[in-house]
Biopython code that builds the backbone (N, CA, C, O; Angstrom):
import numpy as np
from Bio.PDB.StructureBuilder import StructureBuilder

atoms = [
    (1, "SER", "N", (4.585, -11.916, -13.599)),
    (1, "SER", "CA", (4.374, -10.624, -14.229)),
    (1, "SER", "C", (4.229, -9.559, -13.154)),
    (1, "SER", "O", (3.862, -9.859, -12.018)),
    (2, "ALA", "N", (4.514, -8.332, -13.510)),
    (2, "ALA", "CA", (4.447, -7.217, -12.567)),
    (2, "ALA", "C", (3.234, -6.353, -12.882)),
    (2, "ALA", "O", (2.908, -6.121, -14.045)),
    (3, "ASN", "N", (2.566, -5.877, -11.822)),
    (3, "ASN", "CA", (1.413, -5.006, -11.931)),
    (3, "ASN", "C", (1.726, -3.706, -11.219)),
    (3, "ASN", "O", (2.571, -3.677, -10.325)),
    (4, "THR", "N", (1.055, -2.630, -11.605)),
    (4, "THR", "CA", (1.145, -1.365, -10.896)),
    (4, "THR", "C", (-0.232, -0.995, -10.387)),
    (4, "THR", "O", (-1.200, -0.980, -11.147)),
    (5, "ALA", "N", (-0.321, -0.693, -9.093)),
    (5, "ALA", "CA", (-1.564, -0.229, -8.486)),
    (5, "ALA", "C", (-1.391, 1.250, -8.169)),
    (5, "ALA", "O", (-0.584, 1.612, -7.313)),
    (6, "SER", "N", (-2.140, 2.099, -8.851)),
    (6, "SER", "CA", (-2.044, 3.537, -8.644)),
    (6, "SER", "C", (-3.088, 3.991, -7.645)),
    (6, "SER", "O", (-4.259, 3.625, -7.739)),
    (7, "MET", "N", (-2.650, 4.790, -6.688)),
    (7, "MET", "CA", (-3.538, 5.345, -5.670)),
    (7, "MET", "C", (-3.541, 6.861, -5.863)),
    (7, "MET", "O", (-2.568, 7.532, -5.517)),
    (8, "ASP", "N", (-4.622, 7.399, -6.411)),
    (8, "ASP", "CA", (-4.749, 8.838, -6.634)),
    (8, "ASP", "C", (-5.174, 9.486, -5.317)),
    (8, "ASP", "O", (-6.342, 9.421, -4.931)),
    (9, "CYS", "N", (-4.225, 10.103, -4.640)),
    (9, "CYS", "CA", (-4.453, 10.646, -3.293)),
    (9, "CYS", "C", (-5.452, 11.788, -3.266)),
    (9, "CYS", "O", (-5.944, 12.142, -2.194)),
    (10, "SER", "N", (-5.765, 12.372, -4.410)),
    (10, "SER", "CA", (-6.731, 13.473, -4.434)),
    (10, "SER", "C", (-8.182, 12.975, -4.486)),
    (10, "SER", "O", (-9.109, 13.781, -4.425)),
    (11, "LEU", "N", (-8.387, 11.661, -4.598)),
    (11, "LEU", "CA", (-9.737, 11.121, -4.758)),
    (11, "LEU", "C", (-10.385, 10.626, -3.475)),
    (11, "LEU", "O", (-11.525, 10.163, -3.506)),
    (12, "GLY", "N", (-9.687, 10.712, -2.351)),
    (12, "GLY", "CA", (-10.287, 10.259, -1.110)),
    (12, "GLY", "C", (-9.224, 9.847, -0.102)),
    (12, "GLY", "O", (-8.029, 10.065, -0.304)),
    (13, "ASN", "N", (-9.689, 9.248, 0.984)),
    (13, "ASN", "CA", (-8.777, 8.849, 2.057)),
    (13, "ASN", "C", (-8.754, 7.340, 2.282)),
    (13, "ASN", "O", (-7.891, 6.839, 3.003)),
    (14, "PHE", "N", (-9.690, 6.610, 1.678)),
    (14, "PHE", "CA", (-9.786, 5.171, 1.891)),
    (14, "PHE", "C", (-9.749, 4.453, 0.555)),
    (14, "PHE", "O", (-10.519, 4.759, -0.355)),
    (15, "PHE", "N", (-8.830, 3.481, 0.452)),
    (15, "PHE", "CA", (-8.643, 2.747, -0.784)),
    (15, "PHE", "C", (-8.594, 1.245, -0.481)),
    (15, "PHE", "O", (-8.251, 0.839, 0.629)),
    (16, "THR", "N", (-8.940, 0.428, -1.482)),
    (16, "THR", "CA", (-8.860, -1.023, -1.352)),
    (16, "THR", "C", (-8.124, -1.571, -2.567)),
    (16, "THR", "O", (-8.352, -1.145, -3.699)),
    (17, "LEU", "N", (-7.231, -2.532, -2.304)),
    (17, "LEU", "CA", (-6.451, -3.186, -3.352)),
    (17, "LEU", "C", (-6.514, -4.685, -3.116)),
    (17, "LEU", "O", (-6.242, -5.154, -2.011)),
    (18, "THR", "N", (-6.874, -5.444, -4.158)),
    (18, "THR", "CA", (-6.808, -6.895, -4.095)),
    (18, "THR", "C", (-5.538, -7.321, -4.804)),
    (18, "THR", "O", (-5.367, -7.072, -5.998)),
    (19, "LEU", "N", (-4.647, -7.966, -4.064)),
    (19, "LEU", "CA", (-3.361, -8.377, -4.633)),
    (19, "LEU", "C", (-3.505, -9.706, -5.367)),
    (19, "LEU", "O", (-4.042, -10.667, -4.816)),
    (20, "PRO", "N", (-3.029, -9.761, -6.605)),
    (20, "PRO", "CA", (-3.008, -11.022, -7.330)),
    (20, "PRO", "C", (-1.708, -11.778, -6.992)),
    (20, "PRO", "O", (-0.848, -11.254, -6.283)),
    (21, "ALA", "N", (-1.578, -12.974, -7.490)),
    (21, "ALA", "CA", (-0.303, -13.686, -7.359)),
    (21, "ALA", "C", (0.758, -12.921, -8.150)),
    (21, "ALA", "O", (0.460, -12.381, -9.215)),
    (22, "GLY", "N", (1.951, -12.869, -7.659)),
    (22, "GLY", "CA", (3.026, -12.160, -8.337)),
    (22, "GLY", "C", (3.296, -10.813, -7.701)),
    (22, "GLY", "O", (2.830, -10.525, -6.598)),
    (23, "ALA", "N", (4.053, -9.993, -8.408)),
    (23, "ALA", "CA", (4.508, -8.711, -7.876)),
    (23, "ALA", "C", (3.590, -7.563, -8.286)),
    (23, "ALA", "O", (3.145, -7.481, -9.430)),
    (24, "THR", "N", (3.318, -6.681, -7.328)),
    (24, "THR", "CA", (2.551, -5.458, -7.575)),
    (24, "THR", "C", (3.331, -4.288, -7.001)),
    (24, "THR", "O", (3.811, -4.344, -5.868)),
    (25, "ARG", "N", (3.453, -3.230, -7.790)),
    (25, "ARG", "CA", (4.129, -2.013, -7.329)),
    (25, "ARG", "C", (3.073, -0.972, -7.003)),
    (25, "ARG", "O", (2.203, -0.687, -7.826)),
    (26, "LEU", "N", (3.146, -0.400, -5.801)),
    (26, "LEU", "CA", (2.211, 0.617, -5.344)),
    (26, "LEU", "C", (2.740, 1.992, -5.734)),
    (26, "LEU", "O", (3.861, 2.361, -5.383)),
    (27, "GLU", "N", (1.926, 2.741, -6.459)),
    (27, "GLU", "CA", (2.294, 4.071, -6.930)),
    (27, "GLU", "C", (1.305, 5.086, -6.374)),
    (27, "GLU", "O", (0.096, 4.904, -6.513)),
    (28, "ALA", "N", (1.798, 6.155, -5.744)),
    (28, "ALA", "CA", (0.959, 7.237, -5.232)),
    (28, "ALA", "C", (1.035, 8.422, -6.178)),
    (28, "ALA", "O", (2.124, 8.851, -6.561)),
    (29, "THR", "N", (-0.126, 8.953, -6.556)),
    (29, "THR", "CA", (-0.170, 10.127, -7.423)),
    (29, "THR", "C", (-0.996, 11.223, -6.764)),
    (29, "THR", "O", (-1.786, 10.958, -5.858)),
    (30, "ASN", "N", (-0.810, 12.445, -7.223)),
    (30, "ASN", "CA", (-1.564, 13.602, -6.729)),
    (30, "ASN", "C", (-1.532, 13.690, -5.200)),
    (30, "ASN", "O", (-2.568, 13.881, -4.563)),
    (31, "ILE", "N", (-0.352, 13.552, -4.625)),
    (31, "ILE", "CA", (-0.173, 13.625, -3.175)),
    (31, "ILE", "C", (-0.455, 15.045, -2.717)),
    (31, "ILE", "O", (0.084, 16.003, -3.270)),
    (32, "GLN", "N", (-1.309, 15.178, -1.698)),
    (32, "GLN", "CA", (-1.680, 16.467, -1.140)),
    (32, "GLN", "C", (-1.096, 16.603, 0.270)),
    (32, "GLN", "O", (-1.112, 15.627, 1.021)),
    (33, "PRO", "N", (-0.584, 17.773, 0.658)),
    (33, "PRO", "CA", (-0.047, 17.941, 2.005)),
    (33, "PRO", "C", (-1.133, 17.743, 3.074)),
    (33, "PRO", "O", (-2.280, 18.147, 2.883)),
    (34, "GLY", "N", (-0.765, 17.125, 4.183)),
    (34, "GLY", "CA", (-1.660, 17.003, 5.327)),
    (34, "GLY", "C", (-2.699, 15.904, 5.246)),
    (34, "GLY", "O", (-3.696, 15.955, 5.966)),
    (35, "GLU", "N", (-2.501, 14.915, 4.397)),
    (35, "GLU", "CA", (-3.471, 13.831, 4.263)),
    (35, "GLU", "C", (-3.145, 12.669, 5.201)),
    (35, "GLU", "O", (-1.985, 12.418, 5.526)),
    (36, "THR", "N", (-4.188, 11.974, 5.623)),
    (36, "THR", "CA", (-4.076, 10.678, 6.270)),
    (36, "THR", "C", (-4.868, 9.720, 5.390)),
    (36, "THR", "O", (-6.068, 9.907, 5.189)),
    (37, "LEU", "N", (-4.202, 8.695, 4.866)),
    (37, "LEU", "CA", (-4.808, 7.767, 3.929)),
    (37, "LEU", "C", (-4.723, 6.354, 4.481)),
    (37, "LEU", "O", (-3.780, 6.009, 5.194)),
    (38, "SER", "N", (-5.720, 5.539, 4.145)),
    (38, "SER", "CA", (-5.708, 4.129, 4.547)),
    (38, "SER", "C", (-5.920, 3.271, 3.318)),
    (38, "SER", "O", (-6.765, 3.557, 2.469)),
    (39, "LEU", "N", (-5.127, 2.205, 3.244)),
    (39, "LEU", "CA", (-5.233, 1.258, 2.139)),
    (39, "LEU", "C", (-5.492, -0.131, 2.724)),
    (39, "LEU", "O", (-4.668, -0.670, 3.463)),
    (40, "ARG", "N", (-6.655, -0.703, 2.381)),
    (40, "ARG", "CA", (-6.972, -2.065, 2.786)),
    (40, "ARG", "C", (-6.505, -2.977, 1.660)),
    (40, "ARG", "O", (-6.897, -2.812, 0.505)),
    (41, "ILE", "N", (-5.666, -3.939, 2.013)),
    (41, "ILE", "CA", (-5.135, -4.875, 1.029)),
    (41, "ILE", "C", (-5.746, -6.243, 1.280)),
    (41, "ILE", "O", (-5.603, -6.818, 2.359)),
    (42, "LEU", "N", (-6.425, -6.749, 0.271)),
    (42, "LEU", "CA", (-7.029, -8.065, 0.338)),
    (42, "LEU", "C", (-6.074, -9.045, -0.355)),
    (42, "LEU", "O", (-5.779, -8.897, -1.542)),
    (43, "ASN", "N", (-5.599, -10.031, 0.383)),
    (43, "ASN", "CA", (-4.665, -11.017, -0.160)),
    (43, "ASN", "C", (-5.471, -12.191, -0.696)),
    (43, "ASN", "O", (-5.962, -13.015, 0.076)),
    (44, "SER", "N", (-5.607, -12.269, -2.003)),
    (44, "SER", "CA", (-6.393, -13.337, -2.603)),
    (44, "SER", "C", (-5.597, -14.627, -2.742)),
    (44, "SER", "O", (-6.162, -15.678, -3.044)),
    (45, "THR", "N", (-4.305, -14.551, -2.524)),
    (45, "THR", "CA", (-3.424, -15.700, -2.671)),
    (45, "THR", "C", (-2.299, -15.630, -1.650)),
    (45, "THR", "O", (-2.102, -14.589, -1.022)),
    (46, "SER", "N", (-1.576, -16.691, -1.477)),
    (46, "SER", "CA", (-0.427, -16.668, -0.562)),
    (46, "SER", "C", (0.868, -16.316, -1.294)),
    (46, "SER", "O", (1.942, -16.325, -0.693)),
    (47, "ALA", "N", (0.770, -16.005, -2.590)),
    (47, "ALA", "CA", (1.965, -15.750, -3.404)),
    (47, "ALA", "C", (2.035, -14.299, -3.889)),
    (47, "ALA", "O", (2.489, -14.049, -5.005)),
    (48, "SER", "N", (1.597, -13.352, -3.077)),
    (48, "SER", "CA", (1.618, -11.949, -3.467)),
    (48, "SER", "C", (2.895, -11.266, -2.979)),
    (48, "SER", "O", (3.457, -11.615, -1.941)),
    (49, "GLN", "N", (3.326, -10.292, -3.754)),
    (49, "GLN", "CA", (4.438, -9.437, -3.372)),
    (49, "GLN", "C", (4.021, -8.008, -3.655)),
    (49, "GLN", "O", (3.290, -7.756, -4.612)),
    (50, "CYS", "N", (4.477, -7.060, -2.831)),
    (50, "CYS", "CA", (4.107, -5.668, -3.033)),
    (50, "CYS", "C", (5.287, -4.781, -2.673)),
    (50, "CYS", "O", (5.888, -4.924, -1.608)),
    (51, "THR", "N", (5.610, -3.866, -3.574)),
    (51, "THR", "CA", (6.674, -2.896, -3.327)),
    (51, "THR", "C", (6.115, -1.496, -3.557)),
    (51, "THR", "O", (5.116, -1.325, -4.255)),
    (52, "GLY", "N", (6.753, -0.517, -2.976)),
    (52, "GLY", "CA", (6.326, 0.866, -3.153)),
    (52, "GLY", "C", (7.226, 1.577, -4.149)),
    (52, "GLY", "O", (8.384, 1.206, -4.334)),
    (53, "SER", "N", (6.681, 2.601, -4.787)),
    (53, "SER", "CA", (7.480, 3.442, -5.662)),
    (53, "SER", "C", (8.375, 4.324, -4.795)),
    (53, "SER", "O", (8.333, 4.223, -3.569)),
    (54, "THR", "N", (9.166, 5.169, -5.398)),
    (54, "THR", "CA", (10.078, 6.032, -4.646)),
    (54, "THR", "C", (9.341, 7.055, -3.797)),
    (54, "THR", "O", (9.914, 7.579, -2.842)),
    (55, "SER", "N", (8.080, 7.356, -4.119)),
    (55, "SER", "CA", (7.310, 8.321, -3.314)),
    (55, "SER", "C", (6.682, 7.683, -2.085)),
    (55, "SER", "O", (6.196, 8.403, -1.213)),
    (56, "VAL", "N", (6.674, 6.362, -1.986)),
    (56, "VAL", "CA", (6.097, 5.649, -0.845)),
    (56, "VAL", "C", (7.225, 5.260, 0.105)),
    (56, "VAL", "O", (8.070, 4.433, -0.241)),
    (57, "LYS", "N", (7.245, 5.847, 1.293)),
    (57, "LYS", "CA", (8.344, 5.666, 2.245)),
    (57, "LYS", "C", (7.900, 4.822, 3.433)),
    (57, "LYS", "O", (6.973, 5.199, 4.149)),
    (58, "PHE", "N", (8.551, 3.689, 3.646)),
    (58, "PHE", "CA", (8.349, 2.852, 4.834)),
    (58, "PHE", "C", (9.542, 3.038, 5.747)),
    (58, "PHE", "O", (10.622, 3.389, 5.272)),
    (59, "PRO", "N", (9.380, 2.814, 7.054)),
    (59, "PRO", "CA", (10.534, 2.906, 7.956)),
    (59, "PRO", "C", (11.610, 1.895, 7.552)),
    (59, "PRO", "O", (11.299, 0.791, 7.103)),
    (60, "THR", "N", (12.841, 2.272, 7.710)),
    (60, "THR", "CA", (13.943, 1.372, 7.401)),
    (60, "THR", "C", (13.813, 0.098, 8.214)),
    (60, "THR", "O", (13.667, 0.140, 9.435)),
    (61, "GLY", "N", (13.867, -1.040, 7.526)),
    (61, "GLY", "CA", (13.738, -2.331, 8.182)),
    (61, "GLY", "C", (12.309, -2.785, 8.400)),
    (61, "GLY", "O", (12.083, -3.882, 8.911)),
    (62, "PHE", "N", (11.332, -1.957, 8.019)),
    (62, "PHE", "CA", (9.921, -2.305, 8.225)),
    (62, "PHE", "C", (9.118, -2.138, 6.942)),
    (62, "PHE", "O", (7.978, -1.676, 6.989)),
    (63, "THR", "N", (9.683, -2.500, 5.812)),
    (63, "THR", "CA", (8.934, -2.410, 4.561)),
    (63, "THR", "C", (7.777, -3.404, 4.597)),
    (63, "THR", "O", (7.801, -4.377, 5.350)),
    (64, "TYR", "N", (6.793, -3.149, 3.794)),
    (64, "TYR", "CA", (5.592, -3.984, 3.790)),
    (64, "TYR", "C", (5.816, -5.291, 3.044)),
    (64, "TYR", "O", (6.326, -5.302, 1.924)),
    (65, "THR", "N", (5.436, -6.374, 3.670)),
    (65, "THR", "CA", (5.384, -7.689, 3.059)),
    (65, "THR", "C", (3.980, -8.232, 3.279)),
    (65, "THR", "O", (3.548, -8.375, 4.423)),
    (66, "PRO", "N", (3.253, -8.539, 2.192)),
    (66, "PRO", "CA", (1.888, -9.035, 2.362)),
    (66, "PRO", "C", (1.851, -10.320, 3.192)),
    (66, "PRO", "O", (2.772, -11.134, 3.133)),
    (67, "THR", "N", (0.787, -10.487, 3.958)),
    (67, "THR", "CA", (0.590, -11.721, 4.697)),
    (67, "THR", "C", (0.550, -12.874, 3.701)),
    (67, "THR", "O", (-0.166, -12.812, 2.702)),
    (68, "ALA", "N", (1.315, -13.920, 3.973)),
    (68, "ALA", "CA", (1.448, -15.045, 3.039)),
    (68, "ALA", "C", (0.373, -16.110, 3.272)),
    (68, "ALA", "O", (0.643, -17.308, 3.182)),
    (69, "ILE", "N", (-0.836, -15.664, 3.569)),
    (69, "ILE", "CA", (-1.971, -16.550, 3.769)),
    (69, "ILE", "C", (-3.122, -15.995, 2.925)),
    (69, "ILE", "O", (-3.465, -14.816, 3.021)),
    (70, "ALA", "N", (-3.702, -16.852, 2.108)),
    (70, "ALA", "CA", (-4.801, -16.430, 1.249)),
    (70, "ALA", "C", (-6.008, -16.008, 2.091)),
    (70, "ALA", "O", (-6.227, -16.522, 3.188)),
    (71, "ASN", "N", (-6.778, -15.072, 1.561)),
    (71, "ASN", "CA", (-8.019, -14.593, 2.152)),
    (71, "ASN", "C", (-7.821, -13.884, 3.480)),
    (71, "ASN", "O", (-8.627, -14.030, 4.400)),
    (72, "THR", "N", (-6.746, -13.117, 3.574)),
    (72, "THR", "CA", (-6.513, -12.271, 4.737)),
    (72, "THR", "C", (-6.468, -10.814, 4.291)),
    (72, "THR", "O", (-6.427, -10.514, 3.098)),
    (73, "THR", "N", (-6.477, -9.923, 5.267)),
    (73, "THR", "CA", (-6.463, -8.492, 4.998)),
    (73, "THR", "C", (-5.310, -7.837, 5.740)),
    (73, "THR", "O", (-5.047, -8.147, 6.902)),
    (74, "ASP", "N", (-4.632, -6.934, 5.062)),
    (74, "ASP", "CA", (-3.601, -6.086, 5.661)),
    (74, "ASP", "C", (-4.054, -4.640, 5.520)),
    (74, "ASP", "O", (-4.841, -4.317, 4.631)),
    (75, "ILE", "N", (-3.561, -3.773, 6.391)),
    (75, "ILE", "CA", (-3.896, -2.347, 6.342)),
    (75, "ILE", "C", (-2.598, -1.542, 6.325)),
    (75, "ILE", "O", (-1.709, -1.768, 7.147)),
    (76, "ILE", "N", (-2.496, -0.607, 5.388)),
    (76, "ILE", "CA", (-1.378, 0.332, 5.364)),
    (76, "ILE", "C", (-1.951, 1.730, 5.594)),
    (76, "ILE", "O", (-2.917, 2.127, 4.943)),
    (77, "THR", "N", (-1.350, 2.470, 6.523)),
    (77, "THR", "CA", (-1.757, 3.842, 6.804)),
    (77, "THR", "C", (-0.647, 4.769, 6.309)),
    (77, "THR", "O", (0.537, 4.501, 6.515)),
    (78, "PHE", "N", (-1.041, 5.851, 5.661)),
    (78, "PHE", "CA", (-0.104, 6.808, 5.075)),
    (78, "PHE", "C", (-0.340, 8.206, 5.649)),
    (78, "PHE", "O", (-1.479, 8.582, 5.926)),
    (79, "LEU", "N", (0.723, 8.964, 5.823)),
    (79, "LEU", "CA", (0.671, 10.380, 6.198)),
    (79, "LEU", "C", (1.430, 11.168, 5.143)),
    (79, "LEU", "O", (2.406, 10.683, 4.570)),
    (80, "THR", "N", (0.969, 12.391, 4.892)),
    (80, "THR", "CA", (1.685, 13.262, 3.962)),
    (80, "THR", "C", (2.003, 14.589, 4.634)),
    (80, "THR", "O", (1.236, 15.085, 5.459)),
    (81, "PHE", "N", (3.128, 15.143, 4.273)),
    (81, "PHE", "CA", (3.542, 16.449, 4.775)),
    (81, "PHE", "C", (3.751, 17.441, 3.657)),
    (81, "PHE", "O", (3.731, 18.652, 3.876)),
    (82, "ASP", "N", (3.955, 16.924, 2.449)),
    (82, "ASP", "CA", (4.165, 17.757, 1.266)),
    (82, "ASP", "C", (3.611, 17.005, 0.063)),
    (82, "ASP", "O", (2.882, 16.028, 0.232)),
    (83, "THR", "N", (3.939, 17.436, -1.127)),
    (83, "THR", "CA", (3.417, 16.778, -2.325)),
    (83, "THR", "C", (4.382, 15.740, -2.901)),
    (83, "THR", "O", (4.117, 15.178, -3.964)),
    (84, "GLY", "N", (5.495, 15.479, -2.216)),
    (84, "GLY", "CA", (6.508, 14.597, -2.779)),
    (84, "GLY", "C", (6.487, 13.159, -2.313)),
    (84, "GLY", "O", (6.845, 12.261, -3.075)),
    (85, "SER", "N", (6.076, 12.920, -1.080)),
    (85, "SER", "CA", (6.154, 11.565, -0.528)),
    (85, "SER", "C", (4.959, 11.280, 0.382)),
    (85, "SER", "O", (4.332, 12.188, 0.928)),
    (86, "ILE", "N", (4.668, 9.989, 0.524)),
    (86, "ILE", "CA", (3.737, 9.534, 1.549)),
    (86, "ILE", "C", (4.501, 8.574, 2.459)),
    (86, "ILE", "O", (5.268, 7.735, 1.987)),
    (87, "TYR", "N", (4.285, 8.706, 3.751)),
    (87, "TYR", "CA", (5.006, 7.918, 4.757)),
    (87, "TYR", "C", (4.051, 6.843, 5.270)),
    (87, "TYR", "O", (2.914, 7.137, 5.640)),
    (88, "ALA", "N", (4.523, 5.591, 5.290)),
    (88, "ALA", "CA", (3.637, 4.450, 5.489)),
    (88, "ALA", "C", (4.060, 3.554, 6.646)),
    (88, "ALA", "O", (5.247, 3.381, 6.925)),
    (89, "VAL", "N", (3.053, 2.989, 7.312)),
    (89, "VAL", "CA", (3.241, 1.903, 8.266)),
    (89, "VAL", "C", (2.149, 0.864, 7.976)),
    (89, "VAL", "O", (1.035, 1.201, 7.578)),
    (90, "ALA", "N", (2.505, -0.406, 8.189)),
    (90, "ALA", "CA", (1.581, -1.492, 7.846)),
    (90, "ALA", "C", (1.239, -2.341, 9.057)),
    (90, "ALA", "O", (2.051, -2.511, 9.966)),
    (91, "ALA", "N", (0.035, -2.867, 9.052)),
    (91, "ALA", "CA", (-0.419, -3.846, 10.042)),
    (91, "ALA", "C", (-0.901, -5.056, 9.249)),
    (91, "ALA", "O", (-1.707, -4.925, 8.327)),
    (92, "ASN", "N", (-0.405, -6.225, 9.614)),
    (92, "ASN", "CA", (-0.685, -7.437, 8.849)),
    (92, "ASN", "C", (-1.621, -8.389, 9.562)),
    (92, "ASN", "O", (-1.764, -8.375, 10.785)),
    (93, "TYR", "N", (-2.247, -9.212, 8.750)),
    (93, "TYR", "CA", (-2.972, -10.402, 9.131)),
    (93, "TYR", "C", (-4.216, -10.150, 9.967)),
    (93, "TYR", "O", (-4.303, -10.528, 11.135)),
    (94, "PHE", "N", (-5.163, -9.503, 9.328)),
    (94, "PHE", "CA", (-6.506, -9.427, 9.887)),
    (94, "PHE", "C", (-7.284, -10.561, 9.226)),
    (94, "PHE", "O", (-7.519, -10.518, 8.018)),
    (95, "ALA", "N", (-7.678, -11.545, 9.972)),
    (95, "ALA", "CA", (-8.335, -12.728, 9.401)),
    (95, "ALA", "C", (-9.842, -12.529, 9.338)),
    (95, "ALA", "O", (-10.564, -13.418, 8.886)),
]
sb = StructureBuilder()
sb.init_structure("model")
sb.init_model(0)
sb.init_chain("A")
sb.init_seg("    ")
for serial, (resi, resn, name, xyz) in enumerate(atoms, 1):
    if name == "N":
        sb.init_residue(resn, " ", resi, " ")
    sb.init_atom(name, np.array(xyz, "f"), 0.0, 1.0, " ", f" {name:<3s}", serial, name[0])
structure = sb.get_structure()
């Protein structure tokens, strides 16, 4: 089954998401210009998948793939320049 995790960018700069088994789509709402946001992802299983909506931009060839080890943490950092998109880079496998 597919889940959607909404991150309301107007509510703060630090967010946490626990990924379940299966697919989760990351959706950014209320994007504000000039933000730096951090998302801590807790991998509760080794069978998680995560994709971004069209407003979440990862570098070509460097899209986010959750660490395939249960009980690990990943961090995604986002920057905004306008209200249309958030630009993301990920760091994986904090044990």
